[in-house]
N, C-alpha and C positions, 0 to 999 in steps of 0.2 A: 184783742183777746183769741187765743187760738186752742180748742180743745183737741190735743193731739190724739186722744184715745178716752177710753173710759175712767181712767186713772191720772190722766196729766193735763195740766192746764199752763200754758204760756202767756202772757201778759207782758205788754210794752207801752210805756205811756211817755209821750214828748209833751212838755208845756212850756209856757212862757209867763210869767206872773210877776206883778210889782206890787209894792208896798209905798206907801207915805210914811216918812218918819212920824213917830207919835209926841205928843206934847211933852212927855217927860224926857225923850231923848233931844229935843230942841230947848226946852224952856227951864229945866231943873236946874238951879244954881243955888247950890248950898249944902249943908250937912245932910247925909243919907244914913240916918241912924240904924237903920236895919243891917247895914253891909258896911259899919264901922268906916265909912268914907266921904269924901267931900266930892260931890259931882258938879263938874262944870257945866254950862249951858253951851249949845253950839246952833245957832239959828241960821247956817247955811247949809244945812244937810239937805239933800235932794232925794228923789225918788229912787227908792232900790228894786233892782231888776234881775230878775232869774231866768237862764234857760236851763232846762233839767231834761234828763231821760231817766226813767226807771224801768227796770227789767224783773220780773217775777216768774217764778216757777214753782208749781205745786205738784206733788204726786201723793195721791190719797189711795191707801188700800182698806181693806177690812182690820189689818194687823198693824198697819203703820201709816205715817205721814212725814212727807219732806216738803219744807218751804224754803227755797233761796231767794233772796232779793240783792239786786246791786243798783246803786244810783250814783249819778254824777251830775253835779250842779254849777254852773258856771254863774258868778253874780257881776252885776256892773255897780257900782258905787253901793257895795255890800256894808251897811252899818253896824258897827263893834263898839265896846267900849274899852278904850284905851287907857290902861293906868300911864299916868304922867312921872316924870323924872323928879317931881318935886314931893313934898308932904304937907299936909295942911299945918301951918305955923302954930295954931291953936291948940289942936287935939294931938297933933303927931300921925293923924290916920291918912291912907292912900288918898291919891287925887285922880279921878277919872274924868274923860271928856269922850263923847261919842264923836267918832270919825267915819270917813268911808274910802273904800279902796276895792279895786276889783278883785275877787277871790274865788277859789274854787274848793267845793266839797265833793268827797268819793269815799263811799264805804258800802259795806254789806251788811246783810243779817241773815241768818241760818237758824233753822230748828228743824228737830228731830222728834218724832213721838211713836210710841211702839207699846202695844199692849201685849205683855209678856204672859199673864193669866187673866181670867176674867176680874179678878180683884187687884191686879197689879199692873201700872202703869209706868214706864220710864220715858222722861224727856230730857233733852239737851239742848240747849242753845247758844248762840255766838254772835257778836256784833263788834264792828269796828270802823271808824270814821277818821278820814285824814283831811285836813281843812288848813288851806295854805293862800296866802295872798299870792297875786300875779308875780312879785319879786321874790317869790320862795320863802318870805319868811313867815311864821306859824301864826295862825290866828289864836288870840287869848281863850281860855277856860272851855278848851274843847275836851269832852269826857274821854277818858281812858277805854280802850276795849275791853269788853267782858266775855265770861263763859259761864255756864251754869248746867248742873247737873241734879235733876229731881226724880225722885221716887216716889210714887203715890199708891198706897193701898186703901181701899174701900170694901167696906162690908156692911151691909144694910145701911144703917144709919151712922156708923163710925168710919172716920177718915183719919189716914197718918199719912203725915207726909215728911220726907227728909230732903233736904237740898243743900249743896256745895255752890257757891256762888265764887267764883274769882274775879278780881278786877285788875287788869295788868297795868304796869308802871306807865306813866305818861312821861315821857321825855322830849316830845315835840312840843317845846314851850316858846311862849311869846317873850317880847322884850319886856324887862322889869317883874318876869314871871318864874317861881320857882316850880321844880319839878315834884311828881307825887309818886311815892312807892306803890307798888303792888301789895295787894293783901286778899285773904281768902277767908270768908265766914262759913260757919256751920249752923244751920237752922233746922229744928225739930219741932211739927206743928201737930197736934191731937186735936180733932174736931167730931162733934156729935150734933145731929140734927133732931130737935126732938118737937116735931108739930112746927108751929111758927118760930120756934127759939132755935139758935143753935149757939153752943159753948163751945169756947177753944182755948186751948192751953199751949201756949208757945214758948220754946225757946229760943232765943235768937243770938248770934254770934258765939255759940257755947265755947268756943275756942279763946275767947276774948283778946280778939286781934284787932289792932290798931289800924286805922285808915283813914284817907283823907278823900273827899268828893273833889275832885279836880275841877270841875266845872262851878264850885261855889266860890263867891266872894269871901266867904268865911272859914275856908279849909284850915286855914292856921289856927283860929279863935275856936272853931266847933268841929273836932272831930268827929268820926262816927262812934256812936255809942258801944260800951263794952258789952259784957254778956247781961243779956235781960231775960227775965220769964215775966210773961203777961198771960192773963187771964180775962176773958172777955166774953160778954154774952150780947147776942143781937137778935132782935125782935122784928120779924117781917110781917108787915100788914097787907 
């Protein structure tokens, strides 16, 4: 870690890590009701090894803050759950089996925060990841890139937050995997703190936009909910 000056910090991390396959990856053989699938076992799985580099830059002043991060991971024998070309003949569900292959992950995260007024703060963020096997094919269920813009106003015990979150389309799909379209959601949240209690009224996905989480096994069965209104209370002891 290098402190460039009073406002900037640069950090570089190099790592080598390993993990053994877990019991579910090696031994599960049967229906997986939570994901509407049939899981095959694979007792031949070996240790997964990763070599990685992470670079982080932080700039912080009285009025704003920037944070940028980039990473690169090289995997040997990366463990992933591969959808098979057959279906469960009893229920018609998808069939999966954990496999291993050398892989590469690279991506970034970025965020910006600025205090526009004593009561008003603006935030923006973005992230993306690209994941491929060494042969160039795509790894399944990799999240799509996202961006967000958040405005937060706070006065005494009251807080009002508006946010727009956009998820890009995921076209880098694996074998037997479908693409996911892009979508945007608008959320508006009003909160009041009253002693140990906090009350919150939130409107989520106010534009009633449809969308899917690409990393989910259930994206076709359980898309994101439509317009929602939530009223909640929290007690902090």
